[in-house]
C-alpha positions as CSV (number, residue, x, y, z in Angstrom):
1,M,95.5,317.8,206.3
2,E,94.6,314.5,204.8
3,Q,97.4,312.0,204.3
4,K,98.1,310.9,200.7
5,K,97.3,307.4,199.8
6,L,99.3,305.1,197.5
7,R,97.1,303.3,194.9
8,H,98.2,300.0,193.4
9,V,96.0,299.5,190.3
10,V,96.0,296.1,188.7
11,M,94.1,295.4,185.4
12,F,93.5,291.8,184.2
13,K,92.8,290.6,180.8
14,Y,91.2,287.2,181.2
15,K,91.5,284.5,178.6
16,P,88.3,284.2,176.5
17,T,87.7,280.6,177.7
18,V,87.7,281.5,181.4
19,A,84.3,280.9,183.1
20,E,82.6,283.5,185.2
21,A,82.9,281.2,188.2
22,D,86.7,281.2,187.9
23,I,86.8,285.0,187.6
24,A,84.7,285.2,190.8
25,R,87.2,282.9,192.5
26,V,90.1,285.0,191.4
27,T,88.4,288.2,192.6
28,S,87.6,286.6,196.0
29,A,91.2,285.4,196.3
30,F,92.4,288.9,195.5
31,A,90.1,290.5,198.0
32,A,91.2,288.0,200.7
33,L,94.8,289.3,200.4
34,S,93.8,292.4,202.5
35,K,93.2,290.0,205.4
36,K,96.5,288.1,204.9
37,V,98.9,291.0,204.2
38,S,99.2,293.8,206.7
39,G,99.6,297.2,205.2
40,I,96.8,296.9,202.7
41,D,94.4,299.6,203.8
42,D,91.6,299.1,201.2
43,F,90.6,296.9,198.3
44,E,88.1,297.6,195.6
45,W,87.4,296.3,192.2
46,G,85.1,296.7,189.2
47,T,84.7,295.8,185.6
48,D,85.2,298.1,182.6
49,I,82.1,299.9,181.5
50,S,83.8,302.6,179.4
51,P,81.9,303.5,176.2
52,E,85.2,304.5,174.6
53,G,86.3,301.0,173.7
54,L,89.9,301.6,174.6
55,G,90.3,298.9,177.3
56,Q,92.5,296.6,175.0
57,G,90.8,293.5,176.5
58,F,91.5,294.5,180.1
59,T,88.1,294.0,181.7
60,H,88.7,293.9,185.5
61,C,90.3,296.6,187.6
62,Y,91.5,295.9,191.1
63,V,92.7,298.7,193.4
64,L,94.7,298.3,196.6
65,T,95.4,301.2,198.8
66,F,98.5,301.6,201.0
67,H,99.7,304.4,203.3
68,A,103.4,304.0,202.4
69,E,105.6,302.7,199.7
70,A,107.2,300.4,202.4
71,D,103.7,298.7,202.8
72,R,103.4,298.2,199.1
73,D,107.0,297.0,198.9
74,A,106.3,294.4,201.6
75,Y,103.2,293.3,199.8
76,L,104.8,292.5,196.5
77,P,107.1,289.6,197.7
78,H,104.7,288.5,200.4
79,P,104.0,284.7,200.3
80,A,100.2,285.3,200.1
81,H,100.7,287.6,197.1
82,Q,103.1,285.1,195.4
83,E,100.5,282.3,196.0
84,F,97.9,284.5,194.4
85,G,100.1,285.0,191.4
86,T,100.3,281.2,190.9
87,L,96.5,280.9,191.2
88,I,95.8,283.5,188.5
89,G,98.3,282.1,186.0
90,P,96.0,279.8,184.1
91,F,93.2,282.4,183.8
92,I,94.8,285.6,182.6
93,S,96.4,286.6,179.3
94,G,97.6,290.0,180.4
95,V,98.3,292.1,183.5
96,F,98.7,295.9,183.6
97,V,99.9,297.6,186.8
98,V,100.1,301.3,187.7
99,D,101.0,302.7,191.1
100,Y,100.4,306.4,192.0
101,W,100.0,308.7,194.9
102,A,96.4,309.9,195.1
103,N,96.0,313.7,195.3
């Protein structure tokens, strides 16, 4: 039986003035968290390509995978995650987060 996985989905709405190079820097810093914070099993990301036009300005989706809520709970206050939060502040105008157990 396959073990369920906890997904931590983060959507960013970048400010219109943010350069692509800065978005790339944020994405690289987000990806680097998986090497700095134990408990992150996987990281992936992509940009919105939906033809429905319902993204409400959220263009980038980042997904972290954890095996347990305790791993996610340790990630949230982790100093590397807090530092990342400071880094992204000047670049984003909105954040949307959903956590769920993948079936």
